C-alpha positions in Angstrom: -0.1 -0.3 -0.1 1.3 3.7 -1.0 1.7 6.0 1.7 0.8 9.6 0.6 1.2 13.0 2.8 -0.7 14.9 4.0 -1.4 18.5 3.8 0.8 19.7 6.5 3.8 17.1 5.0 3.1 14.2 7.2 1.5 11.1 6.5 -1.5 10.7 5.4 -4.1 8.0 5.9 -4.1 5.3 2.6 -7.0 5.9 -0.1 -9.3 3.0 1.0 -9.9 4.5 5.1 -10.3 7.8 3.7 -13.6 7.6 2.5 -14.8 4.1 5.4 -13.8 6.9 8.2 -15.1 9.4 6.5 -18.5 7.5 6.1 -18.4 6.7 9.7 -18.7 9.9 10.8 -21.0 11.1 8.1 -23.0 8.6 10.2 -22.5 9.2 13.0 -23.5 13.3 12.2 -26.4 11.8 10.8 -27.4 9.5 14.3 -26.5 12.5 16.6 -29.3 14.4 14.1 -31.9 12.4 14.4 -31.4 11.6 17.6 -31.8 15.6 18.5 -34.6 15.8 15.9 -36.7 13.0 18.1 -37.0 15.0 20.7 -38.3 17.6 18.8 -40.2 16.0 17.9 -41.8 14.3 21.0 -42.4 17.6 22.3 -43.5 19.0 19.1 -46.4 16.3 19.4 -47.0 16.3 23.3 -47.6 20.4 23.0 -49.8 20.7 19.8 -52.2 17.7 20.9 -55.3 17.8 23.5 -54.6 14.7 24.1 -51.0 15.1 26.3 -51.1 17.4 29.5 -48.0 18.0 30.1 -47.8 18.9 33.7 -44.8 19.2 35.6 -44.6 14.9 35.5 -45.0 14.6 31.9 -42.6 17.6 31.7 -40.1 16.1 33.6 -40.6 12.1 31.6 -40.2 14.4 28.0 -37.2 16.4 28.9 -35.8 12.6 30.7 -36.6 11.4 27.6 -35.0 14.3 25.6 -31.5 13.6 27.8 -31.2 10.4 26.6 -31.7 10.8 23.2 -28.9 13.7 23.2 -27.0 11.4 25.8 -27.2 8.7 22.6 -25.6 11.6 19.9 -23.3 12.3 21.9 -22.0 8.5 22.0 -22.4 8.3 18.9 -19.7 11.6 18.2 -17.2 10.6 20.9 -17.2 7.0 19.0 -17.3 9.2 15.2 -14.3 11.4 17.0 -12.2 7.6 18.4 -12.0 6.7 15.2 -10.9 10.0 13.5 -8.0 10.4 16.6 -6.6 6.2 15.9 -6.5 6.1 12.5 -4.1 9.7 13.2 -1.9 6.5 14.8 
C-alpha cells in the first residue's frame, strides 16, 4: 500500500481508509441529528395535541427522554471522534 503525505507534510491515511472514516463520521453525525430531531418531534407532538396534558410530571418525563436521546447523540459523536483520532496512529 502506498503512503501519501497530508497537507501538513506528514503521512496521511490511505485512500481506502479515508472514505471509510468519512462515512463513519457522516453516519455518526446523522445519528446524532436523528436523536436530536426525535426529542424535538416528541415535544412538538405533546404541545400540539390536546390529548397530551403536559403537567410537571409529564414535562419532566419528556425532558428525561430528550436527555437520553442527546446522550446517544453524544455517544455517536464520540465514537466518530475516536475513529478519526485512532486513524492518525
